[in-house]
N, C-alpha and C positions, 0 to 999 in steps of 0.2 A: 504494500500500500504506500502511496506517496503522501508525504506530509505537506500541508499548505505552507506557502512561503510568505504570504502577506502578514506583516507584523504591525499592529497598531495598538492603541491603548485598550481597545475592547478585548483583543486577544490577550494582552498582558493581564487584564482583569480576570479573564477565564483561567489564566495560569496562576492566579492567587496573588498577583502584584497589585498594590494600590497605585493610584495615579502618581502620588509622590515618589513611590519606589520606582515606578517606570521612568519617571523624569530623572531619577538618579542614574538609572541604567543608561539613558541617552547621554547624560553628561560624561559618564565613564567611557562609553564607547566613542563618543564624538560623531555618532551616526546612528541610523536605525539598526538594531541588531537583526541578525538572521534568525530564522525560526529556531535553529539549534542553539544559538547563543541565548535567545530568550528562555528556552527550556533550561539551560544551565543556570542562569540567574534565578529563575523561578524556584528551582529546587534548592539551590544553595542558600537562598534567602527565605526559604520557607521556615515556619516556626519549628518544624521537626528537625531541620538541620542547623539553623542559625541561632536558635534560642533567643530570638530577638525581643521577646517580652519578659524573659526570665533571667537573662544574664546579670542584670543589675542586682538582683536579689541573691543569685547563686554565689556571687563573689563574697558574700558576707559569711558563708559557712566556713567552719574550721576544717582545714584539709591536710594539716601536717602533724606529725608526731615522729619521735625517733625511729619507730618501726615502719613508717610509711616510706616506701621506695619510689613509687610514682603515684601521684594523686590525679585529680581531674585533668583532662587534656589529652590523655592517651586513650586507646581503645577500651581499657579497663584499668581498675585500680590495682596496685601491687603493694603487698605488705610482707614484712619479714616474719617468717614463722620458725626460724631457728635452723641450725645445721646446714647453713648455706642455701636454704630453700625459701621460696616465696610463694605466697598464695595470690592468685590473680583472679579478680572477680568483678562482676557487674550485673546490673538488672536493667532490663529494657522493656518497653511496652509494645504490644501488637494489638491494640484495642479495636480500632476501626476495622482492620481486616478480619478480626475474629467475629465481628457482628455480621459482616457481609458473607463470609464463607468460614464458619467456625473451625472446621477441621484444618484446612490449609492455613488459615490465619494463625491458629495456635501452633501448628507444626513448624511453620516458617519462623515464628517468633523464637522457638527453641533453637532452630538451626542458626538464626542470626546471632543470638547471644553466645552460642558455642563458638562461632567464628571470631567474635570479639575477643574471646579468651585465648583460643589457640593461636591466633595471629600474633600474639605476644610471646609465643614459645612455650606455653603451658599445655600440659596434657589435661583435658577436662576430667574431673573426678566426681562431680556432682551437679545436678540440676535441681532447682526449686521453682516454685511459681506462686504468685499471689493473684487470686481470681475473684472477681466480683460479678455477680449475675443479678438479673432482675427478680421481681417477685416470683416465688414459686407458683403463684396463681396465674401468672401471665402465660398464655399458651405458647409463646415463643421461647420461654426460658428452658424448657426441657430440651428442645432442639439445640440450643446454643450450648448448654451444659454437655450434652452428649458429644457434639462435634469437638468442642474445646478439649475435653478430657481425652477423647480418642486421638486427637491431633498431638497433644503433649505426649501421651503414652506411646503412640505409634512412632514418633520421631525419636524420642529419647531411648526407647527400648531397642530400636533398630540400630541406632548409632553406637549403642553400647555404653552409654553414660547413665548411671543410676539417678532416678528422680527420688530424692530423699526427704523432701519436706515442702511446706507451703501453707497456704491459708485460703479459705473460701468464705465469702459473705454473700448474703442475698439482701436486696433492697429494691423497692420500686424505682428508685432514681436511676438504676442501671438497666431498666427495661429495654431501652433503645440504644444503649451504649455500654456493653459489658467491658470489664477491664481484664486484660490478660497480660500480666507482667511476668516475664521469664528471667530467671537468674541462673548463672553458671559460675562455677568455681573450678579453677585449675591450679596445678602446681608446676613450678619451673625452678631450675637452678638460678640463683641470683646473678650468676655471671653469664647466663644465656637468655636474657630477656631482650626481645626484639621490639623496636619502635618503628614509627611510621614516617619519620622525616626523611625524604629522599635526599640523596647526595651523590656527587660524582658526575660532572658534565660528560655527556656521551654514554653513560651507563644505559644498558637496555632496560626497557619496561616490559615485564612479562605478564601475560594473562594466563591463568591456570584454572582448572576446574571444569565446570559444566559449560555448555554452549549457551549463547545469549539468545533469548526469545523475546516475545512481546509482552510477557506477563509482568505485572508490577509497574508498568510505565505510569509515572506520576503518583506512585504510592506515597512518597513523602509529602506531596502537596495534598493528597486526599487525607492524610493523617493530620493535616494542619487546618482542617475546616470542620464545621459542624455537619452533622448528618441532616439531610432533608428527606423528604418522602421517596426520593429516587435512589436510596441507598443500594437497592438491588442492581441498578445500572452500573454501579462502580465495581462489580465483580471482576472485570478485567484488570483492575489495579491491584488485585490480591495475587501475591506470588505463589508459585507452586514449588514445593520442596521434594527432595529425594534424599532420605537419610542414609541410604547405602552409598551414594556418591559422597555425602558429607563425611562418612567414615573413611573412605578412601582419601579424601582431601586432608583430613586430620593426619593420617599416617604419612602421606606424601610430604606435607609441610613440615612435620616434625622430623622426618628423615632429612629433608633439605636443611633444616635448621641445625642439624648435627654437623654440617659442613661449615665452611667459612664463605659460602656463596652469597648470602643475603646482605644487602645494604639496607633495605627498608621493605616493609610488608604491610599490607592493609587489606581487610576484607571489603568486598563490594556489597555494602549494606544498603541503607536508605540512599536513594538517588544513584545507586549502582556505580558504573564506571565514572560518572561525573564526580561524585563526592570523593571516591577513592583517589582519583588522579589529582583533583584540585587540592585536596587536603595534604597528600603526600608531597607534592611539589611546593605548595604554599608553606608548609612547616619547614621544609628544607631550604627555602629561599632560592629555588631554582625554577626553570621553566620546564615544560613537558610538551613533547610533540607526539601526537597519536595518529596512526594510520588505521582507520577503521576497516579498511579492506582486509586486514589481517585478523580481525576479531572472529573467533569461531562462532558460527551462527547456526541455530537449529531451524530457522525459518528463512524463506527466500524473500528477496526484495526489501530487506530492512533498510530504513533510512538512517542517516547519522543521528538525527534526533532520537529515534527509537533505540538505537544502540547505546547512546549516551545516557538515556534515562531509564532503560530497562532495569528492573530489580530482580531479574532471574537469579535463582539461588545457587549456592555452592560454588562461588567464584572468588578468586583472590587476585590482587595486583601486587607484583613483586618488582622491586628494583634490584638488579643482580650485578655482580662483578662480571665484566665481559669474558674473562678467562674461565668462568665457571658455568657458562651457558650450557655446554654439552653435558656436564654432570647433572645440572638441574633437569634438562630435557630427559635424560635417561631415567631419572627418578620418577618423573610424572608419566613417562611412557610405561614404566613398570607397573604403576598403579592404574593404568588405563584411563588417564585424565588428559583433557586437552591442554596443550602447551603451545603458546604462540608469542613471538616477539611482536608487540603491537606499537612500539614507539621507543623513544629515548629521551633522556634528560638534556636540557639546553641551558644556556646562560642568559636567556631572554627575559625570564621572569613572566612568561606568558604561557597559557595553554592554547595550543594550536591543534585543531582537529581537521584531518583531511579524510575525504571519502570520494573514491572514484575520480581522483585527480582534482577535486574541488576543495578549497578551504571552507569548511562549514562553520568553523568557529575560530576566532582569534581574540583572546581576552587577556588583559593584564591581570595577573593573579592577585597582586597586592590590593588593589581597590575592590576586587571581588570579595576579599575577606575583610579588609579594613573599613570599607564603606558600607558593609552590610548593615541593614537597619538595626538600631538598638533603641528600644522604647522604654521609657520610664512611665508606664501607663498610670493613669489616675487610680487611686485606691479609695475605697469607702469602708468604714467600719461596719461590721456585722451587728445586727440588733442583739441586745443582751438576751440570754436564754430566758425562756418563760419560767417563772417560779413554780416550784413543785406544789406548794400548798400542803395541806394536811392529807396524808395518805392512809387509806384503810388497807387491811389485809383480808381480801375477800375470800380466799380459798385455803389459807393456811400453808404451813411450811412443807408438809409432805406432798401435797398436790402441786404446789409451785415448783418443787424440785423436779417432779415428773414432767411437768410441762416444759420446763427450761431445758432439761437434757435431751428432749426430743425436738426442740425448736431448730429452725434451719441453721442458725449461727453456731450452735453447740453440738448438734447431732453428729454421730460418728461419720467420719469421712472414709470409712473402709471401702465403700463402693468405688470411690475415686482411687484410693491408694492401691487397691488390688489390680488396677489397670496399668499401674506403673511398675516397672522393674526397679526396685529400690536396692537390690543387692548385687546387680551385675558388676563384675570387677572384684567382688569378694572383699571389699575394704569397708563396707558399711558397718559401723559399730552400733549405732542407735537408729532404728528405722522409724518411719512415720507413725505417730501415735504412741510410741514407747517412751518418749522423753519430750521435754519442752523445746529442745533443739535437736536437729539431726547431728550425728557425729560420724565422720569418715576418717579412717586412718590412712596416713600417707604411706604408700607402699614402700617397703624396705626400711621403715623407721618406726619409732613408737609414737610419733606425733599424731595427734588427733585434731581435726578441724571441725569446729562446731558451727552450725549454720541455721539461720532462721529468717523468716519474713513476717513482718508485723505492721499493723495499722488498725486503729479503731475509728472508722470514718464518722460514726455518729458523734464521737467526741469532737472531731475536727469541725464538723458542721456547727456544733454548739459554741465552740470556743477554739478558733483555729490555732492560736498561739499555744494554748494548753494541749490541744489535741496533737499538734506537731511534735511537741516535747514528749508527750506520752508515747507516741509511736516509737521514738528512739529509745526511750526508757524500757518499753516492753521488750524490744529486741535485746537490749542489754541484760534484762532480767532472765530472759529465756536462755541466753548463752551461759549466764552465771549459774542457772539452776541445774545444768549438767556438769558444772565444775570448770568451765572454760573461762579463760581470761579474754574478755572482749577486746578486739583490736580495732575494727573499723567498720564503716557503714557504706553501703551503696544504696541509692534511693531511686524511686520511681514516682515522680510527682504528677499525679493525675488530677486535673482540675478542669473547670468549664471554660467558657469564653473569656480570654484575658482582656477583651475590649470592654467588658463590663466592670466598672469600678468595684462592685461588691465581690466579684471573683478575684480580682487582683488584690483586694484587701485580704481575702482568705489566704491567697498564695503568700503574700508578704508576711502575714502573721504566722503562718505555719512554718515558713523558713526561719523566722525569728525564734520560735519555740524550739525547732530542731537544733538550731545553733546553740541555744542556751544549754540544752540537754547534752549535746555532743561535747561542749567545753567542760561541763561539770563532771562528765564521766570519762574524759580522755578517750573519746570514741569518734575520731574524725571521719568526715565524708571523703572517700577517695574516688568515687565514680558515681554515675547515675544517669538519669534520663528524665526529661520533662515531656509530658503528654498533655497538651491543652486542647481546647475546643471539644471537650467531651460533653457535648450537648446534642440533643435530638431536636430537630426542627419539626414542629407540628404543622398540620395543614393550615392552621390559622395564622401561621407566621411566628408564633411564640416558640420559645425554646425551653427544654427541660434539661437541667444540668444534673450531672452526677453529684453524689456527696463528695466533698473534697477528700481526696485519698492519697496522702503522701506515704506510699508504701516504703518500708524500711527493710533492707536486707542486711542482716548483721552477720559478722564473721568473728569467731574467737578461736583460741588455740589451747590445747592441753599438751604438755610435754609427754604425757603418757596417756594414750587413748583409752587404756584399760581402767583409768580412774573415772571415766565418764559414768554418771549414774542416770537412771531413768526415773519415771514418776510412779511406777507401779508399787503398791504396798506389798509388804511381806508380813507374815504373822508375828505376833508377840513383840511389837515395837511401840514405843511412845510416839504419839502424833502431836507435833508442836506447831503452833502458829507464831511466826516472827513478823513484826511490823505492826503499825498502829491501825486499829479498826475504829472508824467513826460512823459507819453505816451510810456511806455515800450512795444514794439511790438515783441521783440525777443522771439521765441518759443511760441508765442501767438496762440490761435485758429483762430483769424482773419487771421494771416499770413498763417496758414495751409489751412484753408477752402477757402480763397479768392485767395491766390497766389500759393497754392499747395506746400508750402515750410515748412520744419522744420529746421529753421536756427536761428542764432544769439544767444546771451547769454540770459539766463532767467532773469527776472526782479530782480534787486538788493534788498537786505534786509537791513534794519536798525533795529537791535534788540532792541536798546534803544527806538527808536520811536515806535516800535511795543508794547513794554511794556507800554509806556506812554499813547498811544492812546487807547489800549485795557482796561487799568485800568480806564481811563476816561469814556469810553463807558459803562463799566459794572456798574460803580457808578451811572451813569444817569439812567440806566435801573432799578436798585434796588431802586432808589429814586422815581420811578414811572413817570419819565419825558419822556419816550420813548414809543411810541405805536407800532412801528415795526422797525426791524433792520436786515440788511443783510450785511455780509462781501463780499467783491468783490474778485473774483478769475477768473475762466475760463470765457473768453469772455469779461471781463472788465465791465465798468460802465453801458453801455446801456443794455447789457444782464442782469446785476443785477437788473436794474430798471424794465425791462420787466418781470423778474421772480417775483418781488415784486407785480407788477400790476396784473399778472395772479393769484398769490396766494391769493390776497385779493379781486379780482373782481372789482378793482378800478383803473382807469387810473391816469395819471399824466401829467400836462402841464409843459414842461421844458422851462425855461427861463434862459439860461446860457450865461454870457458874453464871448466874444472871449477869448480863452485861450492862444493864441499865438503859438499854435502847430497845426499840421494838424488835421482836425476833426476826421479822422480815428484813430489817435493815442490817442486823448483825450477820445473818446467814447469806443474804444476797447482795449486800452493798458491794460496790466495786472499788473500794479503797485501794490505792496504789501502794507499791513498795512492800508487798507482803509475800511471804513464802510459807508453804506447809512442808515440814520436814518429818521424816520417819527415822527415829534414832533409838539406840538402846537405852539411853539415859536422858529422858526429857528434862528432868530437874537440873542436871548439870549443864545442859545446853541453855536452858532459860537463864540460869545464873550467869553463865559466861556472856550471854547476850546483854543481860542487864548491866554488867560491868562495862560493856561497850556502848551503853546508852541506847540499847535497842529493846523495844517492848517484846515480850514473849508470853505465851500462855499454853498450858497443856490442854489439848483438846480431847484426848482419849487414848485408847489402846487398840491396836490393829488386831484383827482375828475374826473368825466366823465367816458367814456367807451373806452378810447383809450390812446395811448402813443403819445403825441404831441411833435414833435421835435421843436427846436428853429427856424427852417426854416418855420414852420407852417404846415408841413406835419403831418398827423395823421395816425397812424397805429391802427386799431381797436383791442380791446381785443379778439374779435372773430377770427380775422385773426391770431393773435399771438397764440392763443390756438390751432387752427386747425393745424398750422405749427408745433407747439411744440409737439403735441400729435401724429404726424403721423409716426415717425420713427419706434418704436417698433412694432406696428401692421403691418406695411408694411414688416418689416424684418421677422416676424413670420408667415405671410400669404403666403410667397413665396412657 
């Protein structure tokens, strides 16, 4: 198919450029751009690639620490995990594609984040995901859940990387815009980390991997706009992945990386060949000359515009030493992957694109990057949360527990986990559902890497600053609860339309809260992704925004993976609560599920107390004094105890003195900074905590086959499990 050649302001607007931005393009070019040049500007200046609405706020986050090797700016973050090794990790979104085509949208999200990690020299060792779906009552939700879960499982399982953890929420705000955030972690030697800045005038530019097709063209632009009623028509912008080719690509790239052939390497992700070539040359301060006649193509008659903007999957761009070209070609031939020299580096500082003897694009790289739009958009404060008022307890503690553990946000995720291979590779120490964080041992060492993804969007919607901080703290607690030392964060910031002051207000406040928590906990942000315009346009022209969702991916380390503990109770242990309980029911699941309200302020945070309590808990775990540990979050104390009992197949008899607050507040309040620990000597633990300025109380003793409340009522583990496991099978069998 031939691309149109007439370029005007109307076409620029179709490509996502404003009138002002198109005027800036004209000033840079000194002439009307070609169709291909306009395409290059449109994707490089899209929200997805340029972060034009978020960069001013992202710069305020803490990104350094003695253990941080590479922070934001590379394909993924890199941290020191000891023994000369580094963990390389990042999280990215594939939200819009996963609504249009759930299976391929989710699958290619996994493939893309894998490439971000192994392009830096790391062998991927674990995948996680953070998923948000619409109301279970929405008839479209089942289809999207089914496709997304199959896509994640299908790609990860086939490529041979275990999917070890993640989270899932349901809320009507995601009905037309689900969130699929994928995270990958890999391990590399610290002296074998590969970066993307091109160098060496005359060095060849190598294309490797799959052939280029027409799938995914303008995917980056599609991801930078709201959905209208024509979402189905955008299906061609969704990429199509092949995990078996990805596996070959991983092995071929890692084999090449074991030589001294590579100067720079970059995956072809969003905006494909355009972003990879522009970013590599721009970072290196060189020019790049591309001959598209040499690009391997799987379709006939492709134009320069189509090749430059295609987001076909499983492709990499490599700058290589000229004397190592034959070695590289032999490696990719062995793995049966395409290998082509498609250009070379120049000293011009420009990207020049040639096709069939015609110069299709000739753009100065410096202004393409330096003059990209940067907006400090207006912000507006969110209205204060609705006060709770006086709350009744209409159904009692026992019935409330049963309702909560069966609700969509707490119910067992086994239906999902069972479709993921969480143990391929044989290094998984803590599988999904067994602990607050997944733990994977680094092959050939004792090192354990702990991993989690966390966010409570209803908290962020009620108070973005507090909710942003809580997301970071929740990740820090989950890592701590398995005994890991938290090292760093990757984030995926999912918000609505940044052109709305109330949305930018939420974004700015969430970033401020995240930064406060990261600084208080020595937990820097080393990589991440921003996904904006997560809104669905209704026929009347109004838009429906998602709940603000700054998902946090946390990584921690244990020197000995064998020290990691889970949350499952074992018999004949004291069960102890550490941390202060005040009965915070604002924005709690109890309030939503029992009263049908999303109201009140989220629970307060005390970052000093968080650090003190978490450090104490971790020290006790590493000293071998804790058998099981679970941090408290959704649903509060009684839900946490039920989860521990079900995970360990052991009940607990609770004997708790009157707290002085309503029982519903004590048992279901979502106060932060709390852990439940199972230990041999609860009194000794409580006394040690008290000396450290930490509140503690004995809750009861583990044993039996049920959860016995202080009233004497016992809920059997069988009943708990039946209720807990019912939601997903019922949803998917409709």
